[in-house]
C-alpha positions as CSV (number, residue, x, y, z in Angstrom):
1,X,240.4,52.3,78.8
2,X,242.4,50.2,76.5
3,X,242.9,49.1,72.9
4,X,244.1,45.9,71.0
5,X,244.3,45.7,67.3
6,X,241.8,48.6,66.9
7,X,239.3,47.1,69.3
8,X,238.6,49.5,72.1
9,X,237.6,48.4,75.6
10,X,236.1,51.0,77.9
11,X,235.1,51.1,81.5
12,X,231.7,52.8,81.8
13,X,231.3,52.7,85.5
14,X,229.9,51.0,88.6
15,X,226.1,51.2,88.5
16,X,225.2,49.9,91.9
17,X,227.0,50.0,95.3
18,X,224.7,48.1,97.6
19,X,225.0,45.6,100.4
20,X,223.6,42.2,101.1
21,X,223.2,39.6,103.9
22,X,222.4,42.4,106.3
23,X,221.9,41.7,110.0
24,X,221.5,43.9,113.0
25,X,222.8,42.4,116.3
26,X,222.9,43.8,119.8
27,X,226.3,43.8,121.4
28,X,228.8,46.0,123.3
29,X,231.5,48.4,122.4
30,X,235.0,48.5,123.9
31,X,233.8,50.4,127.0
32,X,231.1,47.8,127.7
33,X,228.2,50.1,126.5
34,X,225.4,48.7,124.5
35,X,225.6,49.1,120.8
36,X,224.4,47.7,117.5
37,X,226.4,45.7,115.0
38,X,225.4,45.6,111.3
39,X,227.0,42.8,109.2
40,X,227.1,43.7,105.5
41,X,228.2,41.8,102.4
42,X,229.3,43.0,99.0
43,X,230.8,41.5,95.8
44,X,233.5,44.0,94.9
45,X,235.3,43.6,98.3
46,X,235.2,41.7,101.5
47,X,232.3,42.0,103.9
48,X,232.4,44.6,106.6
49,X,230.9,45.4,110.0
50,X,229.4,48.6,111.3
51,X,229.6,49.2,115.1
52,X,226.8,51.7,115.7
53,X,226.0,53.9,118.7
54,X,222.2,53.6,119.0
55,X,221.8,57.0,120.6
56,X,223.9,59.2,118.3
57,X,224.1,57.1,115.1
58,X,227.9,57.4,115.0
59,X,229.5,54.3,113.6
60,X,232.8,52.6,113.0
61,X,233.4,50.5,109.9
62,X,235.7,47.5,109.8
63,X,236.5,45.3,106.8
64,X,237.2,41.6,106.8
65,X,240.9,40.6,106.0
66,X,242.1,38.2,103.4
67,X,240.1,37.3,100.3
68,X,236.9,35.6,99.4
69,X,235.0,36.6,102.5
70,X,232.3,38.6,100.7
71,X,229.1,37.5,102.4
72,X,228.3,37.4,106.2
73,X,225.8,34.4,105.8
74,X,225.8,33.8,109.6
75,X,226.6,35.9,112.6
76,X,226.1,35.9,116.4
77,X,227.2,37.9,119.5
78,X,229.4,35.6,121.6
79,X,229.4,35.1,125.4
80,X,232.9,36.5,125.4
81,X,231.5,39.9,124.1
82,X,232.8,39.5,120.6
83,X,231.0,39.3,117.3
84,X,231.4,36.1,115.3
85,X,230.7,35.9,111.6
86,X,230.5,33.0,109.2
87,X,231.8,34.1,105.8
88,X,231.0,32.8,102.3
89,X,232.4,31.6,100.1
90,X,235.7,31.4,101.9
91,X,234.0,29.2,104.5
92,X,235.9,31.0,107.3
93,X,235.0,32.0,110.8
94,X,235.7,35.7,111.5
95,X,235.6,37.7,114.7
96,X,235.2,41.4,115.5
97,X,236.8,42.3,118.8
98,X,235.5,45.7,120.1
99,X,238.8,46.1,122.0
100,X,240.7,46.0,118.8
101,X,238.1,47.6,116.5
102,X,239.0,45.2,113.7
103,X,238.0,41.8,112.2
104,X,240.3,38.8,112.5
105,X,240.2,35.6,110.5
106,X,240.0,32.5,112.8
107,X,240.4,30.0,109.9
108,X,238.4,27.6,107.8
109,X,235.4,26.1,109.4
110,X,235.2,22.7,107.7
111,X,237.5,22.6,104.6
112,X,237.4,21.9,101.8
113,X,233.7,21.1,101.2
114,X,231.9,23.6,103.4
115,X,232.1,27.1,101.9
116,X,228.8,28.7,103.1
117,X,228.1,28.9,106.8
118,X,224.3,28.5,107.3
119,X,223.9,29.3,110.9
120,X,225.9,29.8,114.1
121,X,224.5,29.1,117.6
122,X,226.0,29.3,121.1
123,X,226.1,26.4,123.6
124,X,225.7,27.0,127.4
125,X,229.5,26.7,127.8
126,X,230.1,29.5,125.3
127,X,231.2,27.3,122.4
128,X,230.0,28.1,118.9
129,X,228.2,25.5,116.7
130,X,228.4,26.2,113.0
131,X,226.4,24.4,110.3
132,X,227.4,24.8,106.7
133,X,226.3,24.3,103.1
134,X,228.5,22.0,101.0
135,X,228.5,18.8,103.0
136,X,225.8,19.7,105.6
137,X,228.7,19.6,108.0
138,X,228.6,20.5,111.7
139,X,231.6,22.1,113.5
140,X,232.3,23.3,117.0
141,X,234.6,26.2,117.8
142,X,235.9,26.9,121.3
143,X,236.7,30.6,121.8
144,X,238.8,29.7,124.9
145,X,241.2,27.4,123.1
146,X,240.7,28.7,119.5
147,X,240.2,25.1,118.3
148,X,237.7,23.7,115.8
149,X,236.2,20.2,116.2
150,X,234.5,18.8,113.2
151,X,231.5,16.4,113.6
152,X,231.2,15.6,109.9
153,X,228.1,15.3,107.7
154,X,224.7,15.4,109.3
155,X,223.1,13.9,106.2
156,X,224.4,11.6,103.5
157,X,222.5,13.4,100.7
158,X,221.5,16.9,101.6
159,X,223.9,19.8,101.7
160,X,222.5,22.4,104.2
161,X,222.8,22.3,108.0
162,X,221.2,24.9,110.3
163,X,222.0,24.2,114.0
164,X,220.5,25.3,117.3
165,X,221.7,24.3,120.7
166,X,219.4,23.2,123.4
167,X,219.8,24.2,127.1
168,X,221.2,20.8,127.9
169,X,223.9,21.1,125.1
170,X,222.3,18.8,122.6
171,X,222.7,20.2,119.1
172,X,219.6,20.1,116.8
173,X,220.3,20.6,113.1
174,X,217.6,21.4,110.5
175,X,218.7,19.7,107.3
176,X,217.7,20.9,103.8
177,X,216.6,20.8,101.1
178,X,215.5,17.7,99.2
179,X,214.2,16.0,102.4
180,X,213.8,18.6,105.2
181,X,214.1,17.0,108.6
182,X,215.9,17.5,112.0
183,X,219.0,15.6,113.2
184,X,220.1,15.6,116.8
185,X,223.8,15.5,117.7
186,X,225.2,14.5,121.1
187,X,228.5,16.6,121.4
188,X,229.9,14.1,123.9
189,X,229.6,10.9,121.8
190,X,229.1,12.3,118.3
191,X,225.9,10.2,118.0
192,X,223.5,11.5,115.3
193,X,219.7,10.8,115.3
194,X,216.9,11.9,113.1
195,X,213.8,13.0,115.0
196,X,210.3,14.2,114.0
197,X,208.9,14.0,110.4
198,X,210.9,13.7,107.2
199,X,209.2,15.2,104.2
200,X,210.0,15.5,100.5
201,X,210.5,19.1,99.2
202,X,207.7,20.4,97.0
203,X,205.0,18.2,98.6
204,X,201.9,20.5,98.9
205,X,201.2,21.6,102.5
206,X,204.2,19.8,103.9
207,X,206.7,21.7,106.1
208,X,209.4,21.1,108.8
209,X,211.0,23.9,110.8
210,X,213.4,23.9,113.8
211,X,212.7,26.7,116.2
212,X,213.7,28.1,119.6
213,X,210.8,29.1,121.8
214,X,210.5,32.0,124.3
215,X,211.4,29.5,127.0
216,X,214.8,28.8,125.4
217,X,213.7,25.2,124.5
218,X,213.9,23.7,121.0
219,X,210.9,22.6,119.0
220,X,210.2,21.0,115.7
221,X,207.2,22.7,114.1
222,X,205.8,20.8,111.2
223,X,202.7,20.0,109.1
224,X,202.8,16.6,110.8
225,X,202.6,18.1,114.3
226,X,204.8,19.9,116.8
227,X,207.5,18.3,118.8
228,X,209.5,19.3,121.9
229,X,213.2,18.3,121.8
230,X,214.2,16.6,125.1
231,X,217.7,15.1,125.1
232,X,218.1,12.9,122.1
233,X,214.4,12.5,121.4
234,X,211.4,14.6,120.4
235,X,208.1,14.4,122.2
236,X,204.9,15.3,120.4
237,X,202.9,18.3,121.7
238,X,199.3,19.2,121.7
239,X,199.8,22.9,121.5
240,X,202.2,25.1,119.5
241,X,205.4,26.2,121.2
242,X,205.8,29.7,122.6
243,X,207.2,32.0,120.0
244,X,210.7,33.5,120.6
245,X,210.4,37.3,121.0
246,X,212.3,39.6,118.7
247,X,215.7,41.0,119.7
248,X,215.5,44.4,121.4
249,X,217.8,46.9,123.1
250,X,218.0,46.9,126.9
251,X,215.2,49.4,127.2
252,X,212.9,47.4,125.0
253,X,213.5,49.5,121.8
254,X,213.2,47.7,118.5
255,X,215.5,48.4,115.6
256,X,215.4,47.9,111.8
257,X,216.4,49.4,108.5
258,X,213.6,51.7,107.5
259,X,214.6,51.3,103.8
260,X,215.1,47.5,103.9
261,X,212.2,47.0,101.5
262,X,214.0,49.2,98.9
263,X,217.2,47.1,99.6
264,X,219.1,50.3,100.5
265,X,220.0,49.6,104.2
266,X,221.1,53.1,105.0
267,X,218.3,54.4,107.2
268,X,218.5,52.9,110.7
269,X,215.3,53.3,112.7
270,X,215.1,52.8,116.5
271,X,211.7,52.7,118.1
272,X,210.9,52.7,121.8
273,X,208.0,50.6,123.0
274,X,205.7,53.6,123.3
275,X,205.5,53.8,119.5
276,X,206.2,57.6,119.3
277,X,208.0,58.6,116.2
278,X,210.3,61.6,115.7
279,X,211.5,63.1,112.4
280,X,214.7,62.0,110.8
281,X,218.0,63.4,112.0
282,X,216.8,64.9,115.3
283,X,219.2,63.0,117.5
284,X,222.6,64.6,117.0
285,X,223.9,64.4,120.6
286,X,223.0,61.9,123.3
287,X,219.6,63.4,124.5
288,X,217.4,61.8,127.1
289,X,213.8,60.7,126.8
290,X,213.5,60.6,123.1
291,X,211.2,57.8,121.9
292,X,212.2,57.3,118.3
293,X,215.4,57.8,116.4
294,X,216.4,57.5,112.7
295,X,219.9,57.8,111.3
296,X,221.4,57.9,107.9
297,X,224.5,55.6,107.7
298,X,227.0,56.9,105.1
299,X,229.2,53.9,105.1
300,X,231.5,53.1,102.1
301,X,230.5,50.2,99.8
302,X,232.7,49.1,96.9
303,X,230.3,47.7,94.3
304,X,227.6,45.2,93.5
305,X,228.1,42.5,90.9
306,X,226.1,42.7,87.6
307,X,224.1,39.7,86.8
308,X,222.2,40.6,83.6
309,X,222.4,43.2,80.7
310,X,219.7,43.9,78.1
311,X,218.9,46.3,75.4
312,X,215.6,48.0,76.3
313,X,212.8,49.1,74.1
314,X,214.0,52.7,74.3
315,X,217.5,51.9,73.0
316,X,219.1,52.2,76.5
317,X,221.1,49.5,78.3
318,X,219.3,48.0,81.3
319,X,220.8,45.7,83.8
320,X,220.3,44.0,87.2
321,X,222.7,43.9,90.1
322,X,223.0,40.9,92.4
323,X,221.7,41.1,96.0
324,X,220.6,43.8,96.2
325,X,218.4,43.5,93.1
326,X,218.4,47.0,91.6
327,X,217.6,47.9,88.0
328,X,220.1,50.3,86.4
329,X,220.1,52.2,83.1
330,X,222.8,53.3,80.8
331,X,222.1,55.8,78.0
332,X,224.8,55.5,75.3
333,X,223.8,58.8,73.8
334,X,224.4,60.9,76.9
335,X,226.7,58.6,79.0
336,X,224.2,58.7,81.9
337,X,224.5,55.7,84.2
338,X,221.8,55.6,86.9
339,X,220.8,53.2,89.7
340,X,217.0,53.2,89.3
341,X,216.4,51.2,92.4
342,X,214.0,48.4,93.3
343,X,212.1,46.8,90.4
344,X,210.8,43.6,92.0
345,X,209.7,42.1,95.3
346,X,212.5,39.6,94.8
347,X,215.8,40.4,96.5
348,X,218.2,38.3,94.5
349,X,218.7,39.3,90.8
350,X,216.9,39.6,87.6
351,X,217.5,36.5,85.6
352,X,215.9,37.5,82.3
353,X,214.4,40.5,80.5
354,X,212.4,41.0,77.3
355,X,210.7,43.8,75.3
356,X,207.1,43.7,74.3
357,X,204.9,46.6,73.0
358,X,207.4,49.3,74.2
359,X,207.7,47.9,77.7
360,X,210.5,46.1,79.5
361,X,209.6,42.8,81.3
362,X,211.8,41.7,84.1
363,X,211.7,38.2,85.7
364,X,213.6,37.8,89.0
365,X,215.0,35.3,91.5
366,X,213.7,34.1,93.9
367,X,210.2,33.0,92.8
368,X,210.3,34.0,89.1
369,X,208.7,37.3,90.1
370,X,207.6,39.1,87.0
371,X,207.5,42.9,86.7
372,X,206.9,45.4,83.9
373,X,208.5,48.8,83.3
374,X,207.4,51.5,80.9
375,X,210.5,53.8,80.1
376,X,208.1,56.5,79.0
377,X,206.7,57.0,82.5
378,X,208.2,58.1,85.8
379,X,209.9,55.5,88.0
380,X,207.9,54.4,91.0
381,X,207.9,50.7,91.9
382,X,204.9,49.0,93.4
383,X,202.2,46.4,92.8
384,X,199.2,48.5,91.7
385,X,198.3,49.6,88.1
386,X,199.7,53.1,88.7
387,X,203.1,51.9,89.7
388,X,206.1,51.7,87.3
389,X,207.7,49.2,87.4
390,X,204.7,47.2,88.5
391,X,205.0,43.8,90.3
392,X,202.9,41.2,88.4
393,X,203.5,38.4,90.8
394,X,205.1,35.0,90.4
395,X,205.0,33.1,87.1
396,X,203.9,30.0,89.1
397,X,204.6,28.2,92.4
398,X,207.5,26.1,91.1
399,X,209.7,28.4,89.0
400,X,212.5,29.9,91.0
401,X,215.4,31.0,88.7
402,X,213.9,32.3,85.4
403,X,217.0,31.8,83.2
404,X,215.3,32.5,79.9
405,X,212.7,34.9,78.5
406,X,211.0,35.1,75.1
407,X,208.5,37.8,74.1
408,X,206.1,37.8,71.2
409,X,204.5,34.4,70.5
410,X,200.7,34.8,70.9
411,X,201.4,38.3,72.3
412,X,202.8,36.7,75.5
413,X,205.9,36.8,77.8
414,X,207.4,33.3,78.0
415,X,209.9,32.2,80.6
416,X,212.0,29.1,81.2
417,X,213.1,28.4,84.7
418,X,215.0,26.3,87.2
419,X,212.6,25.1,89.9
420,X,212.5,25.7,93.7
421,X,215.0,24.4,96.1
422,X,215.1,20.7,96.5
423,X,212.8,19.8,93.6
424,X,213.2,18.8,89.9
425,X,211.3,20.0,86.8
426,X,211.7,23.7,85.9
427,X,208.7,25.0,84.0
428,X,208.0,26.7,80.7
429,X,205.5,29.4,81.6
430,X,203.7,32.4,80.0
431,X,202.0,35.6,80.9
432,X,199.4,37.4,78.8
433,X,199.6,41.2,79.2
434,X,196.2,41.7,77.7
435,X,194.3,39.4,80.1
436,X,196.7,39.1,83.0
437,X,196.4,35.3,82.7
438,X,199.4,33.0,83.5
439,X,200.1,29.3,82.8
440,X,203.0,26.9,83.1
441,X,204.0,23.5,81.9
442,X,206.2,21.3,84.0
443,X,208.2,18.1,83.2
444,X,207.9,18.6,79.4
445,X,211.2,16.8,79.6
446,X,211.0,14.9,82.9
447,X,213.1,16.2,85.8
448,X,214.8,18.9,83.7
449,X,214.8,22.7,83.7
450,X,214.1,25.0,80.8
451,X,217.3,27.1,80.4
452,X,217.1,28.7,76.9
453,X,214.3,29.9,74.5
454,X,214.0,31.0,70.9
455,X,211.1,31.6,68.4
456,X,211.2,29.8,65.1
457,X,209.0,32.2,63.2
458,X,208.7,30.1,60.0
459,X,207.5,27.1,62.0
460,X,205.5,29.0,64.6
461,X,207.2,26.9,67.2
462,X,209.1,27.7,70.4
463,X,212.5,26.1,70.6
464,X,213.6,25.3,74.2
465,X,216.9,24.0,75.6
466,X,217.0,22.2,78.9
467,X,219.5,21.5,81.7
468,X,219.6,18.3,83.7
469,X,220.0,20.4,86.8
470,X,217.1,20.7,89.3
471,X,216.6,23.2,92.0
472,X,219.5,24.2,94.4
473,X,220.5,21.4,96.7
474,X,219.6,18.6,94.3
475,X,221.7,16.2,92.2
476,X,220.5,15.6,88.6
477,X,218.2,12.7,88.0
478,X,218.1,13.0,84.2
479,X,221.1,11.7,82.2
480,X,220.9,13.9,79.1
481,X,219.5,17.4,78.3
482,X,217.2,18.0,75.3
483,X,216.3,20.4,72.7
484,X,212.5,20.5,72.2
485,X,210.0,22.3,70.0
486,X,206.8,23.5,71.6
487,X,203.6,24.4,69.8
488,X,202.1,27.3,71.8
489,X,198.7,27.0,70.2
490,X,198.2,23.2,70.7
491,X,200.1,23.4,74.0
492,X,202.1,20.3,73.2
493,X,205.6,19.2,72.4
494,X,206.1,18.8,68.7
495,X,209.6,17.2,68.8
496,X,212.5,16.6,71.2
497,X,216.0,15.2,71.1
498,X,219.6,15.7,72.3
499,X,221.5,17.9,69.9
500,X,224.7,16.1,70.7
501,X,225.0,12.8,72.6
502,X,225.9,13.4,76.2
503,X,224.6,16.9,76.4
504,X,223.9,18.0,80.0
505,X,223.0,21.6,79.4
506,X,221.9,23.9,76.5
507,X,222.8,27.4,77.6
508,X,221.9,29.5,74.6
509,X,219.6,29.5,71.6
510,X,219.4,31.9,68.7
511,X,216.8,31.6,65.8
512,X,217.7,33.0,62.5
513,X,215.1,34.3,59.9
514,X,215.9,31.4,57.6
515,X,214.6,28.9,60.1
516,X,218.0,27.7,61.4
517,X,218.7,27.6,65.1
518,X,222.1,28.1,66.6
519,X,222.7,26.8,70.1
520,X,225.4,25.9,72.7
521,X,225.5,22.5,74.3
522,X,227.8,21.2,77.0
523,X,228.3,17.8,78.5
524,X,230.5,14.7,78.3
525,X,231.0,12.5,75.3
526,X,231.1,8.7,75.2
527,X,234.8,8.9,76.0
528,X,234.0,10.7,79.3
529,X,235.7,13.9,78.1
530,X,233.8,17.2,78.6
531,X,232.7,19.2,75.5
532,X,231.2,22.6,74.7
533,X,229.8,22.8,71.2
534,X,228.0,25.3,69.0
535,X,225.4,23.4,67.1
536,X,223.2,24.3,64.1
537,X,219.7,22.9,64.0
538,X,217.5,22.8,61.0
539,X,214.0,23.2,62.4
540,X,212.2,22.0,59.3
541,X,214.2,18.8,59.0
542,X,214.4,18.3,62.8
543,X,218.0,17.6,62.8
544,X,221.4,19.0,63.8
545,X,223.3,19.8,60.6
546,X,226.6,21.0,62.0
547,X,228.5,21.3,65.3
548,X,231.9,22.9,66.1
549,X,233.8,23.6,69.3
550,X,233.2,26.9,71.3
551,X,236.4,29.0,70.9
552,X,238.2,29.3,74.2
553,X,235.5,27.4,76.1
554,X,233.3,28.6,79.1
555,X,230.5,30.1,77.0
556,X,228.4,32.6,78.9
557,X,224.6,31.9,79.3
558,X,222.4,33.2,76.5
559,X,225.5,34.5,74.8
560,X,224.5,34.1,71.1
561,X,223.1,37.1,69.2
562,X,222.7,38.3,65.7
563,X,224.8,41.3,64.6
564,X,223.8,44.0,62.2
565,X,226.1,42.5,59.6
566,X,224.1,39.3,59.6
567,X,226.8,37.3,61.4
568,X,226.2,35.4,64.7
569,X,228.3,36.6,67.6
570,X,229.1,34.6,70.8
571,X,231.0,35.3,74.0
572,X,232.9,33.1,76.4
573,X,234.7,34.2,79.6
574,X,237.7,35.1,77.4
575,X,236.8,35.2,73.8
576,X,234.5,37.2,71.4
577,X,233.9,35.1,68.3
578,X,231.9,35.4,65.1
579,X,230.1,32.8,63.0
580,X,229.3,33.0,59.3
581,X,225.8,31.5,59.3
582,X,226.1,30.3,55.7
583,X,229.5,28.7,55.8
584,X,229.3,27.8,59.5
585,X,232.9,29.1,59.9
586,X,233.8,30.2,63.5
587,X,236.3,33.0,63.9
588,X,237.9,34.2,67.1
589,X,238.0,38.0,66.8
590,X,239.0,39.3,70.3
591,X,240.5,37.9,73.5
592,X,240.2,39.4,77.0
593,X,241.2,36.7,79.4
594,X,238.6,36.1,82.2
595,X,237.1,39.5,81.8
596,X,233.9,38.7,80.0
597,X,231.6,37.6,82.8
598,X,228.1,38.9,81.8
599,X,227.2,39.2,78.1
600,X,225.3,42.3,77.1
601,X,223.7,43.5,73.8
602,X,225.6,44.1,70.6
603,X,224.6,47.5,69.4
604,X,226.1,48.3,66.0
605,X,229.8,47.7,66.5
606,X,229.7,48.0,70.3
607,X,229.3,45.1,72.6
608,X,228.3,45.8,76.2
609,X,229.4,43.4,78.9
610,X,230.2,43.3,82.7
611,X,233.2,42.3,84.7
612,X,232.1,41.7,88.3
613,X,230.6,45.1,89.3
614,X,231.8,47.1,86.4
615,X,229.7,47.9,83.2
616,X,232.0,47.9,80.2
617,X,232.0,48.1,76.4
618,X,234.0,46.7,73.5
619,X,233.9,48.6,70.2
620,X,235.0,46.7,67.1
621,X,236.8,48.4,64.3
């Protein structure tokens, strides 16, 4: 808790302590006995590994060294009986050695561009092949010599590389995401060759997947047919390849987290092939002949980052954590901070929230999955009318990251989104709670995403701001972002234009009762210099009447809101500022360097915000 010039900053607490990128892998302990390894990521600290006895449930927890290794995005058990982990966003290769009981950092996989290991596979000689996001780079690591050998990009445009190694040592790489296809790499010569179909992301019914079959061979499974990889070529097949069986323990037992659907990952279930189940907690020693086991893993997690904060219809603060996606609630009147749990079938994070008719609507990544929560009813997530929150399904088949939400116009819930991986054109969409109907409009501004929304009540028009960005893995096609006005009754664009020349993104919009619209635009001017400007748009005159620099820079998404004093408040990563809407004067009122990371609601004189995994507040004098 701290104070500066009568402003009081308070740490409220850590609402969610979850884990992400969870995998279970069969391995061995230091005595050579079979065990399970769970790799687990988190935001508040580095990733960690659990070495678990599958008979007793006893485990050992080991954390990754260094910094920046938060997410175990790839992992595999090596032929040298050690566990290898690809860590994001450090882009490092880590190794857990059972003899040491700790994790060691083996170094950067392919610096500086590759920061996210996509997949690790093992060659017949025991070497590791690692494909990464960033440059779609392919790298070999030799555990015997501790040397990396980099094979460079596997595609000139795309950024994702997922390798599998064939029995003959040829490396096949699935490339994503704008033009999914498979590239073969000869480790001896470095030759790269595209085989099988090349499709365009987003084409209906089109797909390409690289798979390993039950026979250990590699196959390309696609909408254009199936192919068997032989050497540096792919031969078309008449029948589908044999499916690779799931990983099991030596006795055939399967294993999983029984609470994975709830994104909890604390209940480990082990099931023998007979299918017999036993009650939780029965296996406390090492008994013989037991068919089913379930253990609670009380590991220590540090905290999950907060992605979104919102003032609910009941006056409480609601928020979403990031992978796992949990809904949490803070009651300012009682000080209660509660992790409510799962609120969506999506596993990423809630990108937007809105209130309508006493209910809280939540739209989440991936898939722009919409759900609705009634604070007056008991909490029980599901997809039927009796559930609360209730899953209402995807907004459409293209929306992926629903950055903006607007509730009210025509009694509907409106969302603006970035599109699916590898495609362009993020939709404006709506859901009608009375009828359950949904509809979306794509390419209102060609190849752009709808990133901010506001309602101009006096004009009965929706104001929308775009970003030139497409789905993940794409490069922008459009040169300039736009502000557009949408007529929800006529279902047509009433006007569009760039608020400032060179705008690449409009990250926030706020409509005032007098018909004026405040927004934040960022981009590059004619001189090539970057800018970040607050603009004032007169909806009736269809023109920007004023613009001024954002104080401190790095404005947070959807960071403009109207205070109870009639002033407009905005937030950057370092600065809380205030705008007089009549005089258009901008005043910096508080500075907290790099601590404002997620903007929350301004309730009276108290602003709620988040720094990483911590929920915090700032009270003005």
